[in-house]
C-alpha positions in Angstrom: 56.2 39.2 -13.9 56.0 42.5 -15.8 58.2 42.9 -18.8 59.6 46.1 -17.3 60.8 44.1 -14.3 62.2 41.4 -16.5 64.2 43.9 -18.5 65.6 45.5 -15.4 66.5 42.2 -13.8 68.0 40.9 -17.0 70.1 44.1 -17.4 71.3 43.9 -13.8 72.1 40.2 -14.2 74.1 40.7 -17.4 75.8 43.8 -16.0 76.7 41.9 -12.8 78.1 38.9 -14.6 80.2 41.1 -17.0 81.4 43.2 -14.0 82.3 40.1 -12.0 84.2 38.6 -15.0 86.1 41.9 -15.4 86.9 42.2 -11.7 88.2 38.6 -11.6 90.3 39.3 -14.7 91.7 42.6 -13.2 92.4 40.8 -9.9 94.4 38.0 -11.4 96.3 40.3 -13.9 97.2 42.6 -11.0 98.3 39.7 -8.8 100.3 38.2 -11.6 102.0 41.6 -12.3 102.9 42.0 -8.6 104.3 38.5 -8.5 106.3 39.0 -11.7 108.0 42.2 -10.6 108.7 40.9 -7.1 110.3 37.7 -8.5 112.4 39.9 -10.8 113.7 41.8 -7.8 114.6 38.5 -6.2 116.5 37.6 -9.4 118.6 40.7 -9.1 119.4 39.9 -5.5 120.3 36.3 -6.4 122.8 37.6 -9.0 124.4 39.9 -6.4 124.6 37.1 -3.8 126.3 34.8 -6.3 128.7 37.6 -7.1 129.6 38.1 -3.4 130.1 34.4 -3.1 132.4 34.0 -6.1 134.7 36.9 -5.3 137.9 36.1 -3.6 138.9 39.8 -3.5 137.7 41.3 -0.2 137.3 44.8 -1.7 135.0 43.5 -4.5 133.0 41.5 -2.1 132.6 44.5 0.1 131.4 46.5 -3.0 128.7 44.0 -3.8 127.6 43.9 -0.1 127.4 47.7 -0.2 125.4 47.6 -3.5 123.0 45.0 -2.0 122.5 47.0 1.2 122.2 50.5 -0.3 121.6 50.2 -4.0 118.6 48.0 -3.9 115.3 48.5 -2.2 115.0 46.8 1.1 112.9 43.6 1.3 111.1 42.4 4.3 112.4 39.3 6.1 115.0 38.9 3.4 117.2 35.7 3.5 119.7 34.2 1.2 121.5 30.8 1.0 124.2 29.3 -1.2 124.1 25.5 -1.5 126.8 23.5 -3.2 125.6 21.1 -5.9 127.3 17.7 -5.5 125.6 15.8 -8.3 122.7 15.7 -10.7 120.3 15.0 -7.9 122.2 16.0 -4.7 123.3 19.2 -3.0 124.2 20.5 0.4 120.9 21.1 2.2 120.3 23.9 4.8 118.1 22.9 7.7 116.7 26.4 7.9 115.0 25.9 4.6 111.6 24.2 4.6 110.9 24.0 0.9 109.2 21.2 -1.0 111.4 18.6 -2.7 109.7 19.3 -6.1 111.0 22.9 -6.0 114.6 21.7 -5.9 114.0 19.2 -8.7 112.6 22.0 -10.8 115.6 24.3 -10.1 118.1 21.5 -10.9 116.2 20.6 -14.1 115.5 24.1 -15.4 118.3 26.2 -13.8 115.9 28.4 -11.9 112.5 28.6 -10.2 110.5 30.1 -7.5 107.9 29.1 -5.0 105.3 31.1 -3.1 103.7 30.3 0.2 101.6 32.6 2.5 103.0 35.7 0.9 106.6 34.6 1.2 108.7 34.0 -2.0 111.8 31.9 -2.5 113.7 32.2 -5.7 116.6 29.8 -6.6 119.1 29.9 -9.5 122.0 27.6 -10.4 125.4 29.2 -11.0 128.5 27.6 -12.3 131.9 28.8 -11.0 135.1 27.1 -12.0 133.3 23.9 -12.8 131.5 23.9 -9.4 127.8 24.5 -9.4 125.9 26.4 -6.6 122.3 27.0 -5.9 121.7 30.5 -4.8 118.4 30.9 -2.9 116.9 34.3 -2.0 113.7 34.7 0.1 111.6 37.6 1.1 108.1 38.6 2.1 106.1 40.6 -0.4 104.1 42.7 2.1 103.6 45.5 -0.3 102.2 43.1 -2.9 99.8 41.6 -0.3 98.7 45.1 0.8 98.1 46.4 -2.8 96.3 43.1 -3.6 94.0 43.6 -0.6 93.5 47.3 -1.6 92.7 46.5 -5.3 90.3 43.8 -4.1 88.4 46.3 -2.0 88.3 48.7 -4.9 87.0 46.0 -7.2 84.4 44.9 -4.6 83.0 48.4 -3.8 83.4 49.5 -7.4 81.5 46.4 -8.5 78.7 47.0 -6.0 78.5 50.7 -7.1 78.3 49.5 -10.7 75.5 47.1 -9.9 73.6 50.0 -8.3 74.2 52.1 -11.4 73.1 49.1 -13.5 69.9 48.9 -11.5 69.2 52.6 -12.2 70.1 52.3 -15.8 68.1 49.1 -16.1 65.0 50.9 -14.8 65.6 53.8 -17.1 66.1 51.4 -20.1 63.0 49.4 -19.2 60.9 52.5 -18.8 62.1 53.9 -22.1 61.5 50.6 -23.9 58.1 49.7 -22.3 56.5 53.1 -22.1 55.5 53.1 -25.8 54.1 49.6 -25.4 52.3 50.7 -22.2 50.7 53.6 -24.1 49.6 51.2 -26.9 48.2 48.9 -24.3 46.2 51.8 -22.7 44.8 52.8 -26.1 43.9 49.2 -27.0 41.9 48.9 -23.8 40.0 52.0 -24.8 39.0 50.6 -28.2 35.9 48.3 -28.3 33.2 47.4 -30.8 31.4 50.7 -30.1 34.4 52.8 -31.2 36.2 50.7 -33.8 36.9 54.0 -35.7 39.5 54.9 -33.1 43.1 54.3 -34.0 46.4 54.0 -32.1 48.6 57.2 -32.2 51.8 56.4 -34.1 54.9 56.7 -31.8 56.8 59.9 -32.6 60.4 59.5 -33.6 60.1 55.7 -33.7 59.3 55.3 -37.4 60.7 52.1 -38.7 61.3 50.4 -35.3 59.3 47.4 -33.8 57.0 49.6 -31.7 56.0 51.7 -34.8 55.4 48.5 -36.8 53.3 47.1 -33.9 51.1 50.2 -33.8 50.8 50.2 -37.6 50.0 46.5 -37.7 47.3 46.9 -35.0 45.8 49.9 -36.8 45.7 47.7 -40.0 43.9 45.0 -38.1 41.4 47.6 -36.8 40.8 48.7 -40.4 40.1 45.2 -41.4 37.8 44.6 -38.4 35.9 47.8 -39.0 35.5 46.8 -42.7 34.2 43.3 -41.6 31.8 44.9 -39.0 30.5 47.3 -41.6 30.0 44.5 -44.2 28.4 42.3 -41.6 26.0 45.2 -40.5 25.2 45.9 -44.1 24.6 42.2 -44.7 22.3 41.9 -41.7 20.4 45.0 -42.7 19.9 43.8 -46.3 19.1 40.3 -45.3 16.5 41.5 -42.8 15.0 43.7 -45.5 14.9 40.9 -48.1 13.4 38.4 -45.6 10.8 40.8 -44.2 9.4 41.7 -47.6 8.0 38.2 -48.5 7.0 37.6 -45.0 5.1 40.8 -44.8 3.5 40.1 -48.1 2.3 36.6 -47.0 0.9 38.0 -43.7 -0.9 40.9 -45.5 -2.4 38.5 -48.1 -3.7 36.1 -45.4 -5.1 39.0 -43.2 -6.9 40.6 -46.1 -8.2 37.2 -47.3 -9.6 36.4 -43.8 -11.5 39.6 -43.5 -14.4 38.0 -45.4 -15.5 35.1 -47.4 -14.2 35.0 -51.0 -14.9 33.2 -54.2 -12.7 30.3 -55.3 -10.9 32.3 -58.0 -9.9 34.9 -55.3 -8.6 32.1 -53.0 -6.6 30.7 -55.9 -5.1 34.1 -56.6 -4.2 34.5 -52.9 -2.6 31.1 -52.8 -0.6 31.8 -55.9 0.7 35.0 -54.4 1.6 33.3 -51.1 3.3 30.5 -53.1 5.3 33.1 -55.1 6.4 34.9 -51.9 7.1 31.6 -50.1 9.2 30.4 -53.0 11.1 33.7 -53.0 11.6 33.3 -49.2 12.8 29.7 -49.6 15.2 30.6 -52.4 16.6 33.5 -50.3 17.0 31.3 -47.2 18.7 28.6 -49.2 21.1 31.1 -50.6 21.9 32.5 -47.2 22.5 28.9 -45.8 24.8 28.1 -48.7 26.6 31.4 -48.1 27.2 30.3 -44.5 28.3 26.8 -45.6 30.8 28.4 -47.9 32.5 30.0 -44.9 33.3 26.7 -43.1 36.8 25.4 -42.7 38.4 24.5 -46.1 39.9 21.3 -44.8 36.5 20.0 -43.7 34.8 21.1 -46.9 37.3 19.9 -49.6 37.2 16.1 -49.8 36.5 14.5 -53.1 38.4 14.6 -56.4 36.3 16.0 -59.2 37.1 16.3 -63.0 36.4 19.9 -64.1 35.2 18.9 -67.6 32.6 16.5 -66.1 31.5 19.1 -63.7 30.9 21.7 -66.4 28.9 19.1 -68.4 26.7 18.4 -65.3 26.2 22.2 -64.9 25.2 22.4 -68.6 22.7 19.5 -68.2 21.0 21.3 -65.2 20.9 24.6 -67.1 19.2 22.8 -70.0 16.4 21.7 -67.6 16.0 25.1 -66.0 16.5 27.2 -69.1 15.6 25.0 -72.1 16.4 27.7 -74.6 19.8 28.8 -73.2 22.6 29.4 -75.6 25.5 28.3 -73.4 28.4 26.9 -75.5 31.2 24.9 -73.7 34.5 24.7 -75.4 37.1 22.1 -74.4 39.7 22.4 -77.2 42.9 22.7 -75.1 42.7 19.5 -73.0 45.8 17.9 -71.4 46.8 14.3 -72.3 47.0 13.4 -68.6 43.5 13.4 -67.0 45.0 14.2 -63.5 45.5 17.8 -64.6 41.7 18.2 -64.9 41.1 16.9 -61.4 40.9 19.0 -58.2 39.9 18.1 -54.6 36.5 19.7 -54.0 33.1 19.9 -52.3 31.3 18.9 -55.5 27.8 20.4 -54.7 29.3 23.8 -53.7 31.7 24.0 -56.7 28.9 23.0 -59.0 26.7 25.8 -57.4 29.5 28.4 -58.0 29.9 27.5 -61.6 26.2 27.4 -62.1 25.7 30.9 -60.5 28.3 32.5 -62.7 27.0 30.9 -65.9 23.4 31.7 -65.0 24.4 35.4 -64.5 25.8 35.4 -68.0 22.6 34.0 -69.4 20.4 36.4 -67.3 22.3 39.6 -67.9 22.7 39.0 -71.6 19.0 38.4 -72.1 19.6 34.8 -73.0 22.2 35.7 -75.7 25.2 33.5 -76.3 27.4 32.6 -73.3 30.8 31.0 -74.0 32.5 28.7 -71.5 36.0 27.5 -72.3 38.1 25.0 -70.3 41.9 24.6 -70.4 44.3 22.8 -68.2 48.0 22.1 -67.9 50.5 20.9 -65.2 50.2 24.4 -63.5 46.5 25.2 -63.3 43.0 24.7 -64.5 41.4 27.7 -66.1 37.7 28.3 -66.8 36.6 31.4 -68.8 33.0 32.5 -68.9 32.1 35.3 -71.3 28.9 36.9 -72.4 27.8 39.9 -74.6 25.3 41.3 -72.1 24.8 44.6 -70.3 28.2 44.6 -68.7 29.1 46.1 -65.4 29.9 49.8 -64.8 33.4 50.6 -63.5 32.0 52.1 -60.3 30.2 48.9 -59.4 33.1 46.5 -59.9 34.7 47.1 -56.4 31.4 46.0 -54.8 30.7 42.8 -56.8 31.5 40.4 -54.0 29.5 42.3 -51.3 26.3 40.3 -50.5 23.1 42.0 -51.6 24.8 44.6 -53.7 23.1 45.2 -57.0 24.1 47.8 -59.5 21.7 50.1 -61.2 21.7 48.1 -64.4 21.4 44.7 -62.6 18.5 45.9 -60.5 16.2 45.6 -63.5 16.6 41.8 -63.3 15.3 39.5 -60.7 17.8 38.4 -58.0 19.2 39.0 -54.5 22.8 40.0 -55.1 24.1 36.8 -53.5 25.1 34.7 -56.6 28.6 36.2 -57.3 29.5 36.7 -53.6 28.6 33.1 -52.9 30.5 31.9 -56.0 33.6 33.9 -54.9 33.6 32.4 -51.5 33.3 28.9 -52.9 36.1 29.5 -55.4 38.4 30.8 -52.7 37.5 27.9 -50.5 38.9 25.7 -53.2 42.1 27.7 -53.4 41.1 29.2 -56.6 41.1 32.8 -58.0 38.2 34.7 -59.6 38.8 37.7 -61.9 36.1 39.8 -63.5 36.7 42.1 -66.5 33.7 43.9 -67.8 32.7 46.9 -69.9 29.3 48.5 -69.8 27.1 47.6 -72.7 29.7 45.1 -74.2 29.7 42.2 -71.9 31.7 40.5 -69.1 34.5 38.0 -68.9 34.9 35.9 -65.7 38.1 33.9 -65.3 38.4 31.1 -62.7 41.9 29.6 -62.0 42.5 26.6 -59.8 46.1 25.6 -59.0 47.4 22.1 -58.5 49.4 22.7 -55.3 46.6 21.1 -53.1 45.9 18.3 -55.5 44.8 15.0 -54.0 47.3 12.2 -54.3 
């Protein structure tokens, strides 16, 4: 069912229920009011009947009869009875009265009471005259009350039906007013695809700050992020294709040229060395791309084993000593916690080791093998690793693109590499719920700070 129909039906249902409750309340209040005032008229007549009965003066009795006949509004089928009370539970009964026994018990107990049956009312009141008690009973039919009750019932019924009709019209208007902005958004969303991600939803006019405006703003924000992701992906594919094609084209060209004629052994050796160089480059690039893909997997599946950060740094240093025997990497561990658990984090050890190695190697490479300082500190809140060098630094305009794959600044392009080391390290660090922060100044060096919190610590 469409939301527009749901809103209309819900509005009609709520309006119908509230109207029904109001009609029922009005009906019973009106009926109670009619009954109250009619019984009050019977009370006045009961007092006059008792006065006529008590009077022994014929003139006064005639006066009360005249008052009852002419001074009070005539009642339909009016009757009155005076019954002598003989005891607490006995009285002279009139055979013309067909009233329930409980009614007389209530009158004797409370001094008054009334009963209603089929539009006919009987009111009774106990009077005391000279030590003798009497029950005065007055009866009449409330035809006017019955007529007005029927009339008000018809008014409520037809008025309620009319209100339901209005509720239907108002409900449709309300649903249209509420859903139209959503329908417009839905229409615009259907128009947007991968080929026109630059398109944006028009912001609803006059709705700034409401849910519809927030929805359009949120969707436009999502489109901004999608377009950025698509652009980065397209740039990544273009750069990856270019980097992969170069060594492949070189290998094919070397082999084609070599096969054109027979060559001497030294020439074949030179060709093989060139092919080996390009194949090694291709292998390194492929390995980096595969690791970049691996670093994008689900964190919960990747992070498994507890690793001590100090041991991991020492392993990285040992590998660096093999690759770069003359490196000048200095590791400082002066601010160590007494509790070893503050040095341990859950991790994918090979990937985390790769991330640390890439950052440290960048420090060695871009400082022309000058000193690189690595410091480790830890407490109950976090583990912090700082890697600083005194190399070429990074220009301010290049810093926003540091984590974009294959991006290489003008200064960095003078050194060998693919522009994958820092983006790969950043993904791995974030996969381990860590933060990476780079502060650099051109010509003075770079400081990379890695922070790992303990909130996801293994127990």
